N, CA, C and O atoms as a DFTB+ gen file, in Angstrom:
808 C
 N C O
     1  1      15.310       7.676     -16.289
     2  2      15.919       7.290     -14.495
     3  2      15.618       7.757     -13.702
     4  3      15.441       7.056     -12.707
     5  1      15.309       9.490     -13.575
     6  2      14.159      10.953     -12.736
     7  2      12.868       9.557     -12.467
     8  3      12.637       9.082     -11.355
     9  1      12.240       9.157     -13.636
    10  2      11.422       8.617     -12.769
    11  2      10.688       7.446     -12.590
    12  3       9.465       7.325     -12.510
    13  1      11.952       6.212     -12.513
    14  2      11.667       5.427     -12.146
    15  2      12.638       5.392     -10.389
    16  3      12.589       4.486      -9.557
    17  1      13.256       6.409     -10.325
    18  2      14.226       6.191      -9.494
    19  2      13.133       7.063      -8.052
    20  3      13.297       6.866      -6.848
    21  1      11.943       8.121      -8.770
    22  2      10.915       8.770      -8.294
    23  2       9.504       7.219      -7.393
    24  3       8.820       7.026      -6.388
    25  1       9.939       6.494      -8.893
    26  2       9.276       6.284      -8.473
    27  2       9.203       4.279      -7.103
    28  3       8.326       3.561      -6.622
    29  1      10.635       4.332      -7.125
    30  2      10.925       3.336      -6.193
    31  2      10.769       4.741      -4.722
    32  3       9.988       4.462      -3.811
    33  1      11.485       6.022      -4.652
    34  2      11.848       6.381      -3.647
    35  2      10.146       6.416      -2.940
    36  3      10.063       6.426      -1.712
    37  1       8.933       6.433      -3.730
    38  2       7.425       6.845      -3.390
    39  2       7.165       4.882      -2.303
    40  3       6.674       4.611      -1.207
    41  1       7.718       4.154      -3.249
    42  2       7.066       2.469      -2.851
    43  2       8.025       2.848      -1.264
    44  3       7.308       3.449      -0.464
    45  1       9.187       2.636      -0.846
    46  2       9.416       2.678      -0.257
    47  2      10.055       3.247       0.336
    48  3      11.166       2.877       0.716
    49  1       9.279       4.813       0.695
    50  2       8.071       5.667       1.855
    51  2       7.391       4.662       2.384
    52  3       7.345       4.278       3.553
    53  1       6.802       4.218       1.314
    54  2       5.314       4.162       1.735
    55  2       5.855       2.553       2.814
    56  3       5.754       2.337       4.021
    57  1       6.218       2.010       2.080
    58  2       6.843       0.669       3.240
    59  2       7.418       0.648       4.060
    60  3       7.860      -0.401       4.527
    61  1       7.701       2.164       4.703
    62  2       9.086       2.259       5.769
    63  2       7.382       3.250       6.437
    64  3       7.729       4.035       7.319
    65  1       5.772       3.316       6.169
    66  2       5.091       3.439       7.008
    67  2       3.564       3.116       7.066
    68  3       2.553       3.804       7.204
    69  1       3.859       1.565       6.877
    70  2       2.700       0.870       6.820
    71  2       1.455       1.845       7.528
    72  3       0.330       2.053       7.073
    73  1       1.992       2.301       8.652
    74  2       0.530       2.253       9.796
    75  2       0.022       3.562       9.320
    76  3      -1.101       3.919       9.674
    77  1       0.754       4.318       8.543
    78  2      -0.075       5.685       8.037
    79  2      -0.032       6.647       8.603
    80  3       0.745       6.693       9.557
    81  1      -0.887       7.901       8.254
    82  2      -0.366       8.831       8.880
    83  2      -1.238       9.249      10.464
    84  3      -1.786       8.360      11.116
    85  1      -1.241       9.909      10.666
    86  2      -2.665      10.252      11.640
    87  2      -3.383      12.098      10.950
    88  3      -4.292      12.683      11.541
    89  1      -2.960      12.446      10.157
    90  2      -3.915      13.330       9.888
    91  2      -4.861      13.108       8.357
    92  3      -5.214      13.859       7.448
    93  1      -5.012      11.759       8.646
    94  2      -5.865      11.230       7.287
    95  2      -6.601      10.384       7.698
    96  3      -5.998       9.456       8.237
    97  1      -8.196      10.251       7.670
    98  2      -9.496       9.195       8.032
    99  2     -10.353       9.454       7.577
   100  3     -10.399      10.394       6.784
   101  1     -11.691       8.513       7.985
   102  2     -11.991       8.901       7.674
   103  2     -13.485       9.041       9.665
   104  3     -13.346       8.365      10.684
   105  1     -14.625      10.132       9.401
   106  2     -15.415      10.340      10.510
   107  2     -15.460      11.168      11.016
   108  3     -16.376      11.553      11.743
   109  1     -14.242      11.797      10.714
   110  2     -14.104      12.898      12.008
   111  2     -15.271      14.116      11.790
   112  3     -15.960      14.468      12.747
   113  1     -15.399      14.609      10.706
   114  2     -16.704      15.100      10.135
   115  2     -18.134      14.934       9.914
   116  3     -19.174      15.563      10.112
   117  1     -17.741      13.794       9.405
   118  2     -19.363      13.297       8.766
   119  2     -18.759      11.288       8.994
   120  3     -17.611      10.868       9.140
   121  1     -20.144      10.462       8.932
   122  2     -19.904       9.182       9.745
   123  2     -19.464       8.929       7.938
   124  3     -19.971       9.568       7.016
   125  1     -18.323       7.750       7.780
   126  2     -17.890       6.768       6.790
   127  2     -18.908       6.703       5.701
   128  3     -20.062       7.086       5.898
   129  1     -18.410       6.114       4.289
   130  2     -19.149       6.092       4.066
   131  2     -19.600       4.290       3.944
   132  3     -20.002       4.554       2.811
   133  1     -19.740       3.538       4.012
   134  2     -20.190       2.154       3.356
   135  2     -19.232       1.585       3.546
   136  3     -18.635       1.118       4.517
   137  1     -19.060       1.679       2.090
   138  2     -18.254       1.420       0.728
   139  2     -16.314       1.961       1.238
   140  3     -15.289       1.307       1.045
   141  1     -16.405       2.805       1.641
   142  2     -14.790       2.890       2.579
   143  2     -14.748       3.182       4.208
   144  3     -14.965       4.355       4.511
   145  1     -14.505       2.300       5.245
   146  2     -14.487       2.390       5.855
   147  2     -12.783       3.134       6.803
   148  3     -12.708       3.506       7.974
   149  1     -11.715       3.115       5.785
   150  2     -11.097       4.101       6.606
   151  2     -10.209       2.883       6.844
   152  3     -10.687       1.841       6.395
   153  1      -9.335       2.806       7.291
   154  2      -8.236       1.563       7.672
   155  2      -8.384       1.073       9.110
   156  3      -8.345       1.971       9.952
   157  1      -8.467       0.442       9.338
   158  2      -8.645      -0.571      10.647
   159  2      -8.046      -0.098      12.180
   160  3      -6.878       0.133      12.493
   161  1      -8.850      -0.062      12.722
   162  2      -9.333       0.922      14.239
   163  2      -7.850       0.888      14.453
   164  3      -7.154       1.892      14.600
   165  1      -7.334      -0.621      14.459
   166  2      -5.783      -0.471      15.114
   167  2      -4.698      -0.250      14.570
   168  3      -3.574      -0.262      15.071
   169  1      -5.030      -0.033      13.481
   170  2      -3.456       0.753      11.634
   171  2      -4.225       2.135      12.770
   172  3      -3.520       2.210      13.777
   173  1      -5.203       2.977      12.817
   174  2      -5.502       4.279      13.251
   175  2      -5.084       4.398      13.825
   176  3      -4.287       5.335      13.814
   177  1      -5.258       3.235      15.321
   178  2      -4.076       3.681      16.528
   179  2      -3.428       4.004      16.784
   180  3      -3.309       5.157      17.200
   181  1      -2.154       2.744      16.648
   182  2      -1.107       3.285      15.954
   183  2      -0.531       4.162      14.951
   184  3       0.481       3.629      14.497
   185  1      -0.754       5.234      14.448
   186  2      -0.264       6.373      14.259
   187  2      -0.911       7.771      14.804
   188  3      -0.543       8.940      14.692
   189  1      -2.043       7.151      15.446
   190  2      -2.781       8.382      16.028
   191  2      -1.340       8.161      17.888
   192  3      -1.311       9.097      18.687
   193  1      -0.491       6.970      18.121
   194  2      -0.101       7.359      19.108
   195  2       1.857       7.441      19.354
   196  3       2.770       7.576      20.169
   197  1       1.509       7.244      17.991
   198  2       3.604       6.763      16.912
   199  2       3.616       7.984      16.335
   200  3       4.639       8.669      16.335
   201  1       2.657       8.322      15.868
   202  2       3.283      10.211      15.353
   203  2       4.209      10.992      15.754
   204  3       5.396      11.304      15.656
   205  1       2.103      11.422      16.800
   206  2       2.993      12.476      17.787
   207  2       4.333      12.608      18.759
   208  3       5.051      13.560      19.063
   209  1       4.325      11.042      19.139
   210  2       5.543      11.162      19.173
   211  2       7.104      10.594      18.909
   212  3       8.098      10.711      19.627
   213  1       6.924       9.870      17.475
   214  2       7.646      10.993      16.293
   215  2       8.792      11.936      16.615
   216  3      10.007      12.033      16.785
   217  1       7.206      12.797      16.580
   218  2       7.825      14.602      15.477
   219  2       8.017      15.081      16.732
   220  3       7.931      16.308      16.744
   221  1       8.373      14.323      18.407
   222  2       9.429      15.499      19.133
   223  2      10.735      15.263      19.058
   224  3      11.447      15.725      19.951
   225  1      11.216      14.640      18.183
   226  2      12.640      14.365      17.484
   227  2      12.696      14.898      15.722
   228  3      13.678      14.854      14.980
   229  1      11.155      15.441      15.364
   230  2      11.602      15.678      13.774
   231  2      12.166      17.253      13.232
   232  3      11.621      18.296      13.592
   233  1      13.391      17.198      12.276
   234  2      14.512      18.210      12.566
   235  2      13.895      18.867      12.186
   236  3      13.343      18.215      11.299
   237  1      13.108      20.722      12.147
   238  2      12.164      21.679      11.769
   239  2      12.593      21.929      10.648
   240  3      13.219      20.992      10.153
   241  1      12.470      23.241       9.755
   242  2      12.697      24.472       8.734
   243  2      13.911      24.883       8.620
   244  3      14.290      25.756       9.400
   245  1      14.696      24.428       7.755
   246  2      16.710      25.235       7.724
   247  2      17.542      23.597       8.343
   248  3      18.642      23.120       8.621
   249  1      16.054      23.261       8.279
   250  2      17.538      21.708       9.273
   251  2      18.730      21.487       7.709
   252  3      18.693      22.075       6.629
   253  1      19.837      20.238       8.292
   254  2      20.178      19.937       7.129
   255  2      19.477      18.961       6.632
   256  3      18.355      18.605       6.993
   257  1      20.526      18.258       5.299
   258  2      19.693      17.151       3.862
   259  2      19.953      15.477       4.936
   260  3      19.412      14.375       4.845
   261  1      21.302      16.160       6.124
   262  2      21.738      15.155       6.870
   263  2      20.529      15.284       7.480
   264  3      19.659      14.442       7.255
   265  1      20.364      16.039       8.086
   266  2      19.184      15.167       9.621
   267  2      18.269      14.820       8.939
   268  3      18.257      13.699       9.447
   269  1      17.352      14.763       8.121
   270  2      16.228      15.025       7.129
   271  2      16.832      12.956       7.524
   272  3      16.403      12.223       8.415
   273  1      17.730      12.690       6.617
   274  2      17.874      11.524       6.244
   275  2      17.887      10.622       7.241
   276  3      17.411       9.517       6.981
   277  1      18.540      10.923       8.885
   278  2      18.644      10.218       9.589
   279  2      17.302      10.387      10.477
   280  3      17.108      10.071      11.650
   281  1      16.540      10.920       9.640
   282  2      14.805      11.112      10.949
   283  2      13.908       9.986      10.085
   284  3      12.922       9.358      10.471
   285  1      14.797       9.934       8.379
   286  2      14.052       9.512       7.964
   287  2      13.930       7.421       8.150
   288  3      13.080       6.574       7.873
   289  1      15.492       7.420       8.836
   290  2      15.920       6.094       9.842
   291  2      14.891       5.856      10.496
   292  3      14.095       4.945      10.267
   293  1      14.806       7.033      11.759
   294  2      13.802       6.990      12.568
   295  2      12.497       6.118      12.258
   296  3      12.207       5.040      12.776
   297  1      11.778       6.830      11.297
   298  2      10.829       7.086      10.724
   299  2      10.584       5.427       9.985
   300  3       9.422       5.076       9.779
   301  1      11.365       4.784       9.738
   302  2      11.684       3.135       9.670
   303  2      11.259       2.311      10.135
   304  3      10.591       1.405       9.638
   305  1      11.796       2.600      11.918
   306  2      11.765       2.067      13.109
   307  2      10.653       2.314      14.094
   308  3      10.614       1.745      15.185
   309  1       9.347       3.564      13.497
   310  2       8.105       3.534      13.897
   311  2       6.921       3.754      13.210
   312  3       5.843       4.225      13.572
   313  1       7.504       3.133      11.670
   314  2       6.899       2.939      11.216
   315  2       5.672       3.634      10.987
   316  3       4.803       2.762      10.990
   317  1       5.114       4.826      10.777
   318  2       4.178       6.167      10.755
   319  2       4.469       7.160      10.123
   320  3       5.344       6.754       9.359
   321  1       4.350       7.973       9.973
   322  2       4.103       9.581       9.369
   323  2       3.456       9.723       8.690
   324  3       2.874       8.978       7.902
   325  1       3.439      11.191       8.967
   326  2       2.910      12.216       7.351
   327  2       3.825      12.513       6.489
   328  3       4.702      11.792       6.013
   329  1       3.531      13.859       6.263
   330  2       4.200      14.170       5.383
   331  2       5.568      14.337       4.881
   332  3       6.294      14.188       3.899
   333  1       5.493      14.906       6.652
   334  2       7.029      15.096       6.852
   335  2       7.977      13.589       6.837
   336  3       8.988      13.178       6.267
   337  1       7.212      13.197       7.595
   338  2       7.966      12.113       7.713
   339  2       8.326      10.530       6.634
   340  3       9.124       9.596       6.712
   341  1       7.135      10.977       5.605
   342  2       6.835       9.953       4.329
   343  2       8.000      10.322       4.033
   344  3       8.809       9.467       3.672
   345  1       8.450      11.972       4.127
   346  2       9.042      12.424       3.004
   347  2      10.797      12.495       3.088
   348  3      11.641      12.767       2.234
   349  1      10.916      12.046       4.805
   350  2      11.903      11.898       4.832
   351  2      12.832      10.308       4.337
   352  3      13.952       9.984       3.939
   353  1      11.161       9.507       4.770
   354  2      11.790       7.639       4.202
   355  2      12.281       7.820       2.813
   356  3      13.016       6.952       2.340
   357  1      11.842       9.200       1.882
   358  2      11.820       9.197      -0.137
   359  2      13.267       9.468       0.541
   360  3      14.034       8.505       0.586
   361  1      13.678      10.659       1.050
   362  2      14.828      11.463       1.156
   363  2      16.344      10.169       1.462
   364  3      17.435      10.151       0.892
   365  1      15.986       9.548       2.193
   366  2      17.055       8.270       3.005
   367  2      17.035       7.122       1.880
   368  3      18.033       6.555       1.436
   369  1      15.626       6.881       1.488
   370  2      15.992       5.907      -0.264
   371  2      16.976       6.457      -1.172
   372  3      17.815       5.696      -1.653
   373  1      16.974       7.638      -1.451
   374  2      17.635       8.582      -2.809
   375  2      18.976       9.086      -1.943
   376  3      19.875       9.479      -2.686
   377  1      19.282       9.149      -0.522
   378  2      20.448       9.479      -0.052
   379  2      21.792       8.095      -0.718
   380  3      22.940       8.088      -1.162
   381  1      20.668       7.085      -0.391
   382  2      21.510       5.898      -0.520
   383  2      21.919       5.464      -2.132
   384  3      22.822       4.628      -2.116
   385  1      21.634       5.698      -3.017
   386  2      21.590       5.503      -4.622
   387  2      22.471       6.292      -5.233
   388  3      22.014       7.399      -5.518
   389  1      23.694       6.078      -5.564
   390  2      24.436       7.068      -5.965
   391  2      23.705       7.599      -7.581
   392  3      23.184       8.709      -7.693
   393  1      23.751       7.012      -8.262
   394  2      22.825       7.487      -9.397
   395  2      22.140       9.139      -9.427
   396  3      22.148      10.007     -10.300
   397  1      21.295       9.062      -7.382
   398  2      20.669       9.446      -6.959
   399  2      21.159      11.509      -8.276
   400  3      22.348      11.819      -8.217
   401  1      20.495      12.212      -8.916
   402  2      20.218      13.580      -9.591
   403  2      20.772      14.704      -7.520
   404  3      20.954      14.175      -6.423
   405  1      20.811      15.528      -7.723
   406  2      19.634      16.646      -6.370
   407  2      18.406      16.470      -6.742
   408  3      17.620      16.450      -7.689
   409  1      18.611      16.300      -5.161
   410  2      17.045      16.573      -4.045
   411  2      16.489      17.376      -3.265
   412  3      17.230      17.981      -2.490
   413  1      15.324      17.588      -3.225
   414  2      15.494      19.147      -2.279
   415  2      14.304      18.733      -1.739
   416  3      13.653      18.092      -2.564
   417  1      13.403      18.926       0.044
   418  2      12.511      18.591       0.614
   419  2      11.626      19.708       0.258
   420  3      12.408      20.435      -0.355
   421  1      10.186      20.463       0.253
   422  2       9.998      21.561      -0.393
   423  2       8.893      21.725       0.529
   424  3       8.234      20.733       0.840
   425  1       8.550      23.143       1.114
   426  2       7.666      22.726       2.498
   427  2       6.987      24.230       1.333
   428  3       7.489      25.010       0.524
   429  1       5.191      23.879       2.073
   430  2       4.950      25.082       1.155
   431  2       4.196      25.592       2.379
   432  3       3.562      25.012       3.261
   433  1       4.527      27.102       2.093
   434  2       5.325      27.770       3.555
   435  2       3.716      28.343       3.809
   436  3       2.809      28.528       2.997
   437  1       3.780      28.571       5.546
   438  2       2.639      28.798       6.259
   439  2       1.030      30.013       5.401
   440  3       1.489      30.890       4.670
   441  1      -0.475      30.016       5.503
   442  2      -0.684      28.607       6.602
   443  2      -0.408      27.722       6.119
   444  3      -0.585      26.808       6.924
   445  1      -0.017      27.330       5.144
   446  2      -0.104      25.839       4.192
   447  2       0.657      25.049       5.229
   448  3       1.509      25.541       5.968
   449  1       0.288      23.807       5.223
   450  2       1.340      22.345       6.062
   451  2       1.602      21.175       5.345
   452  3       1.341      20.019       5.677
   453  1       2.312      21.716       4.010
   454  2       2.826      20.528       3.826
   455  2       4.209      20.227       3.243
   456  3       4.886      21.246       3.108
   457  1       4.813      19.073       2.857
   458  2       6.438      19.395       2.416
   459  2       5.831      18.220       1.139
   460  3       4.634      17.931       1.156
   461  1       6.562      17.736       0.304
   462  2       7.182      16.995      -0.635
   463  2       8.753      17.375      -1.541
   464  3       9.436      18.365      -1.802
   465  1       8.766      15.965      -1.774
   466  2       9.980      15.951      -2.475
   467  2      10.349      16.250      -3.506
   468  3       9.447      15.761      -4.187
   469  1      11.150      16.793      -4.331
   470  2      10.973      16.945      -5.586
   471  2      12.688      16.946      -6.124
   472  3      13.604      17.685      -5.763
   473  1      12.685      15.972      -6.978
   474  2      14.413      15.996      -7.804
   475  2      13.776      16.455      -9.375
   476  3      12.729      16.420     -10.022
   477  1      15.740      17.070      -9.511
   478  2      15.574      17.446     -10.582
   479  2      15.159      19.166     -10.469
   480  3      15.219      19.784     -11.533
   481  1      14.994      19.475      -9.970
   482  2      15.136      21.244      -8.876
   483  2      14.771      21.923      -8.124
   484  3      13.861      21.885      -7.296
   485  1      15.922      22.998      -8.550
   486  2      16.592      23.135      -7.719
   487  2      16.441      24.613      -7.055
   488  3      16.174      25.545      -7.813
   489  1      16.687      24.980      -4.958
   490  2      15.972      26.480      -5.397
   491  2      16.616      27.190      -5.006
   492  3      17.611      26.943      -4.324
   493  1      15.985      28.895      -5.528
   494  2      16.843      30.092      -5.989
   495  2      18.294      30.022      -4.398
   496  3      18.453      29.345      -3.382
   497  1      19.026      31.183      -5.106
   498  2      20.138      30.984      -3.465
   499  2      19.363      31.778      -2.561
   500  3      20.184      32.371      -1.862
   501  1      17.675      32.239      -2.059
   502  2      16.905      31.849      -1.196
   503  2      16.230      31.497      -0.915
   504  3      15.156      31.998      -0.579
   505  1      16.833      29.683      -0.942
   506  2      15.417      29.033      -0.918
   507  2      14.156      29.206      -1.950
   508  3      13.152      29.500      -1.301
   509  1      13.990      29.149      -2.850
   510  2      12.401      29.125      -2.993
   511  2      12.243      29.065      -4.358
   512  3      12.989      29.615      -5.168
   513  1      11.019      28.225      -4.684
   514  2      10.581      27.203      -5.960
   515  2      10.089      28.506      -6.269
   516  3      10.322      29.423      -5.482
   517  1       9.645      28.642      -6.983
   518  2       9.456      29.346      -8.725
   519  2       7.900      28.966      -8.126
   520  3       7.712      27.810      -7.747
   521  1       6.656      30.078      -8.037
   522  2       5.556      29.971      -7.852
   523  2       4.849      28.646      -8.214
   524  3       4.485      27.715      -7.495
   525  1       4.743      28.891      -9.879
   526  2       4.716      28.389     -11.072
   527  2       4.859      27.859     -11.863
   528  3       5.372      28.157     -12.941
   529  1       3.931      25.869     -11.071
   530  2       4.787      25.304     -11.469
   531  2       4.945      24.840     -12.842
   532  3       5.324      23.763     -13.302
   533  1       4.583      25.855     -13.340
   534  2       4.930      25.998     -15.347
   535  2       6.786      25.742     -15.259
   536  3       7.382      24.893     -15.922
   537  1       7.443      26.722     -14.263
   538  2       8.410      27.157     -14.721
   539  2       9.117      26.335     -14.363
   540  3      10.249      26.370     -14.845
   541  1       8.823      25.326     -13.457
   542  2       9.425      24.666     -12.885
   543  2      10.814      23.976     -14.174
   544  3      10.925      24.499     -15.283
   545  1      11.628      22.908     -13.773
   546  2      11.889      22.284     -15.012
   547  2      11.781      21.614     -15.202
   548  3      11.778      20.661     -14.423
   549  1      11.551      21.553     -16.741
   550  2       9.893      19.991     -17.622
   551  2      11.102      18.648     -16.849
   552  3      10.245      17.939     -16.322
   553  1      12.185      18.095     -16.578
   554  2      12.468      17.448     -16.449
   555  2      11.895      16.524     -14.730
   556  3      11.784      15.354     -14.363
   557  1      11.655      18.006     -14.074
   558  2      12.081      17.646     -12.792
   559  2      10.941      17.145     -12.035
   560  3       9.918      17.752     -12.352
   561  1      10.688      15.913     -10.812
   562  2       9.527      14.902     -10.278
   563  2       9.275      14.874      -9.482
   564  3       9.798      14.150      -8.634
   565  1       8.293      15.671      -9.274
   566  2       8.092      15.560      -7.545
   567  2       7.234      13.954      -6.982
   568  3       6.435      13.229      -7.575
   569  1       7.815      13.869      -5.664
   570  2       7.443      12.501      -5.144
   571  2       6.675      12.765      -3.965
   572  3       7.334      13.162      -3.005
   573  1       5.213      12.618      -3.776
   574  2       4.870      13.361      -2.624
   575  2       4.013      11.852      -1.793
   576  3       2.977      11.578      -2.400
   577  1       4.237      11.076      -0.795
   578  2       4.427       9.937      -0.718
   579  2       2.791      10.034       0.320
   580  3       2.023       9.075       0.247
   581  1       2.492      11.025       1.053
   582  2       1.456      10.994       1.957
   583  2       0.065      11.311       0.950
   584  3      -1.027      11.259       1.514
   585  1       0.107      11.674      -0.694
   586  2      -0.883      11.606      -1.009
   587  2      -0.828      10.666      -2.228
   588  3      -1.810      10.614      -2.969
   589  1       0.427       9.809      -2.512
   590  2       0.643       9.042      -2.707
   591  2       1.170       9.382      -4.585
   592  3       0.936       8.414      -5.309
   593  1       1.691      10.383      -5.173
   594  2       1.606      11.324      -6.323
   595  2       2.873      11.164      -6.483
   596  3       3.607      11.940      -5.870
   597  1       3.316      10.402      -7.113
   598  2       4.748      10.603      -8.718
   599  2       4.512      11.563     -10.063
   600  3       3.513      11.335     -10.745
   601  1       5.278      12.465     -10.389
   602  2       4.593      12.597     -11.098
   603  2       6.109      13.858     -11.765
   604  3       7.006      14.322     -11.062
   605  1       5.902      14.081     -13.210
   606  2       6.634      15.814     -13.602
   607  2       6.347      16.424     -12.760
   608  3       5.312      16.080     -12.190
   609  1       6.949      17.411     -12.329
   610  2       6.904      18.297     -11.054
   611  2       5.359      19.797     -11.963
   612  3       4.631      20.489     -11.251
   613  1       5.343      19.831     -13.408
   614  2       5.011      20.703     -14.060
   615  2       3.206      20.239     -13.533
   616  3       2.382      21.076     -13.166
   617  1       2.934      18.678     -13.635
   618  2       1.896      18.067     -13.343
   619  2       1.861      17.753     -12.060
   620  3       1.489      16.628     -11.729
   621  1       2.338      18.929     -10.888
   622  2       1.820      18.418      -9.650
   623  2       0.662      18.788      -9.476
   624  3      -0.023      17.937      -8.907
   625  1      -0.272      20.471      -9.941
   626  2      -0.633      21.111      -9.208
   627  2      -2.519      19.784      -9.744
   628  3      -3.485      19.492      -9.040
   629  1      -2.184      19.405     -11.197
   630  2      -3.847      19.111     -12.037
   631  2      -3.630      17.040     -11.284
   632  3      -4.489      16.159     -11.270
   633  1      -2.323      16.989     -10.847
   634  2      -2.696      15.821     -10.615
   635  2      -3.219      15.393      -8.659
   636  3      -3.685      14.356      -8.188
   637  1      -2.756      17.115      -7.795
   638  2      -2.704      17.367      -6.208
   639  2      -4.650      17.309      -6.505
   640  3      -5.452      16.528      -5.992
   641  1      -4.796      17.923      -7.047
   642  2      -6.219      17.875      -6.940
   643  2      -7.516      16.868      -7.749
   644  3      -8.661      16.531      -7.447
   645  1      -6.736      16.675      -8.734
   646  2      -7.459      15.077      -9.028
   647  2      -7.665      14.738      -8.351
   648  3      -8.871      14.630      -8.130
   649  1      -6.724      14.250      -7.384
   650  2      -5.873      12.867      -6.028
   651  2      -7.099      13.721      -4.741
   652  3      -7.975      12.996      -4.270
   653  1      -7.064      14.620      -4.469
   654  2      -8.104      14.986      -3.616
   655  2      -9.608      14.982      -3.695
   656  3     -10.520      14.804      -2.888
   657  1      -9.483      15.327      -5.364
   658  2     -11.593      15.166      -5.088
   659  2     -11.568      13.432      -5.090
   660  3     -12.128      12.864      -4.153
   661  1     -11.254      13.046      -5.601
   662  2     -10.714      10.865      -5.573
   663  2     -11.339      10.516      -3.555
   664  3     -12.321       9.963      -3.060
   665  1     -10.257      11.128      -3.063
   666  2     -10.582      11.055      -1.274
   667  2     -11.734      11.949      -0.728
   668  3     -12.222      11.944       0.402
   669  1     -12.018      12.636      -1.693
   670  2     -12.782      13.659      -0.858
   671  2     -14.300      12.893      -1.266
   672  3     -15.271      13.111      -0.542
   673  1     -14.434      11.924      -2.553
   674  2     -15.765      11.382      -3.289
   675  2     -15.544      10.398      -2.253
   676  3     -16.605       9.856      -1.940
   677  1     -14.494       9.955      -1.579
   678  2     -14.602       8.413      -0.736
   679  2     -14.787       9.186       0.629
   680  3     -14.195       8.686       1.585
   681  1     -15.190       9.812       0.756
   682  2     -15.151      10.361       2.575
   683  2     -14.326      10.784       3.077
   684  3     -14.535      10.953       4.279
   685  1     -12.795      11.259       2.514
   686  2     -11.871      10.632       3.020
   687  2     -11.728      12.813       2.797
   688  3     -12.074      13.704       2.021
   689  1     -10.537      12.487       4.879
   690  2     -10.604      13.822       5.397
   691  2      -9.310      14.234       5.907
   692  3      -8.453      13.405       6.216
   693  1      -9.144      15.449       6.001
   694  2      -7.856      15.824       6.035
   695  2      -7.338      16.218       7.161
   696  3      -8.385      16.297       7.804
   697  1      -6.103      16.684       8.264
   698  2      -6.507      17.164       9.561
   699  2      -5.231      18.164       9.102
   700  3      -4.205      17.612       8.703
   701  1      -5.324      20.316       9.184
   702  2      -3.950      20.182       9.435
   703  2      -4.761      21.779      10.640
   704  3      -5.954      21.686      10.930
   705  1      -4.113      22.770      11.055
   706  2      -3.589      23.256      12.185
   707  2      -4.822      24.532      12.324
   708  3      -4.658      25.427      13.153
   709  1      -5.850      24.507      11.572
   710  2      -7.143      25.251      11.101
   711  2      -7.828      23.348      11.304
   712  3      -9.037      23.566      11.236
   713  1      -7.710      22.082      11.460
   714  2      -8.869      21.277      12.422
   715  2      -8.443      20.404      11.189
   716  3      -7.403      20.292      10.540
   717  1      -9.706      19.828      11.140
   718  2     -10.147      18.516      10.171
   719  2     -10.911      19.478       8.994
   720  3     -11.446      20.562       9.225
   721  1     -10.808      18.660       7.390
   722  2     -11.450      19.171       6.803
   723  2     -11.573      17.840       5.435
   724  3     -10.612      17.271       4.917
   725  1     -12.815      17.656       5.166
   726  2     -12.697      17.596       3.759
   727  2     -11.409      17.328       2.972
   728  3     -10.502      18.147       3.119
   729  1     -11.224      16.335       2.194
   730  2     -10.370      16.438       1.735
   731  2     -10.148      17.277       0.144
   732  3      -9.160      17.652      -0.487
   733  1     -11.286      17.313      -0.026
   734  2     -11.119      18.120      -1.451
   735  2     -11.617      19.632      -1.570
   736  3     -11.718      20.281      -2.610
   737  1     -11.970      20.138       0.028
   738  2     -11.539      21.386       0.057
   739  2     -11.096      22.029      -0.471
   740  3     -10.241      21.463      -1.151
   741  1     -11.140      23.551      -0.716
   742  2     -11.020      24.678      -1.926
   743  2      -9.283      24.504      -0.795
   744  3      -8.485      23.942      -1.545
   745  1      -8.739      24.723       0.279
   746  2      -8.109      24.900       1.465
   747  2      -7.022      23.927       1.076
   748  3      -5.868      24.183       0.731
   749  1      -7.667      22.673       1.209
   750  2      -6.450      21.835       0.376
   751  2      -5.964      21.281      -1.217
   752  3      -4.959      20.756      -1.694
   753  1      -7.115      21.667      -1.646
   754  2      -6.666      21.594      -3.547
   755  2      -5.826      22.381      -4.247
   756  3      -4.964      22.254      -5.117
   757  1      -6.693      23.837      -3.155
   758  2      -5.361      24.939      -3.849
   759  2      -4.061      25.283      -2.807
   760  3      -3.770      26.448      -2.537
   761  1      -3.484      24.380      -2.378
   762  2      -1.747      24.768      -1.599
   763  2      -0.995      24.526      -2.193
   764  3       0.128      24.736      -1.734
   765  1      -1.067      24.120      -3.145
   766  2       0.017      24.033      -3.609
   767  2       0.480      25.123      -5.002
   768  3       1.618      25.349      -5.413
   769  1      -0.841      25.668      -5.518
   770  2      -0.440      26.331      -5.829
   771  2      -0.886      28.166      -5.844
   772  3      -0.861      28.907      -6.827
   773  1      -1.342      28.586      -4.161
   774  2      -1.503      29.728      -3.477
   775  2      -0.427      29.713      -2.899
   776  3       0.015      30.792      -2.504
   777  1       0.104      28.857      -2.738
   778  2       1.236      29.381      -0.907
   779  2       2.556      29.107      -1.651
   780  3       2.889      28.259      -2.479
   781  1       3.223      30.201      -1.015
   782  2       4.935      30.162      -1.319
   783  2       6.327      28.520      -1.238
   784  3       6.445      27.707      -0.321
   785  1       6.758      28.560      -1.951
   786  2       7.450      27.291      -1.413
   787  2       9.101      27.583      -1.366
   788  3       9.908      28.364      -1.870
   789  1       9.087      26.712      -0.650
   790  2      10.027      27.088       0.020
   791  2      11.060      26.519       0.138
   792  3       9.931      26.129      -0.162
   793  1      12.693      25.675       0.332
   794  2      13.156      24.406       0.050
   795  2      12.789      24.232       1.591
   796  3      12.573      25.342       2.076
   797  1      12.619      22.994       2.711
   798  2      12.224      22.914       4.178
   799  2      13.826      22.624       4.613
   800  3      13.949      22.806       5.825
   801  1      15.364      22.136       3.825
   802  2      17.161      22.296       4.305
   803  2      17.428      23.436       4.243
   804  3      16.819      24.173       3.467
   805  1      18.419      23.887       5.049
   806  2      18.978      25.458       4.685
   807  2      20.575      24.324       3.553
   808  3      21.455      24.936       2.948
């Protein structure tokens, strides 16, 4: 049930953010590949205009899950968003399902800048999650709408790297506080395993 619920949450989050993120794209560092020109200009423009406005009301680390779910409702209205916005939409879906087991939003601590949802893995008393994904609950499932991943938590690092390799081969680029980089850069590919993981909510 957990996997099917997670898949539904992923699909819901993507449906709530049809304009996509403003920190993924092509053409920032190199000319787009002929066979992968990226999103159409109007959609990218919508994301670039919408996401910064939406983020002005984003709940920060230490917020409540209710605040994050409410933010998911705003995401539905704006139809765009980066990892936090897409996770908030996934949480909105999960919060509305009576059968949902406990779920949490996990953030990679700075200097990383990424969040994802986990179902069935509670944080420790200090809000931390195990550094090694092999130590996560065998039944825990991660939903990462930003890169369209839904998988067992223990499989997340390998699938994350595979997904970013595919994106990099297609010329996709990702933006963080340090600027744009190829999707398959070491900084991005190693982020889930090299940075501490903390609950986004209190």
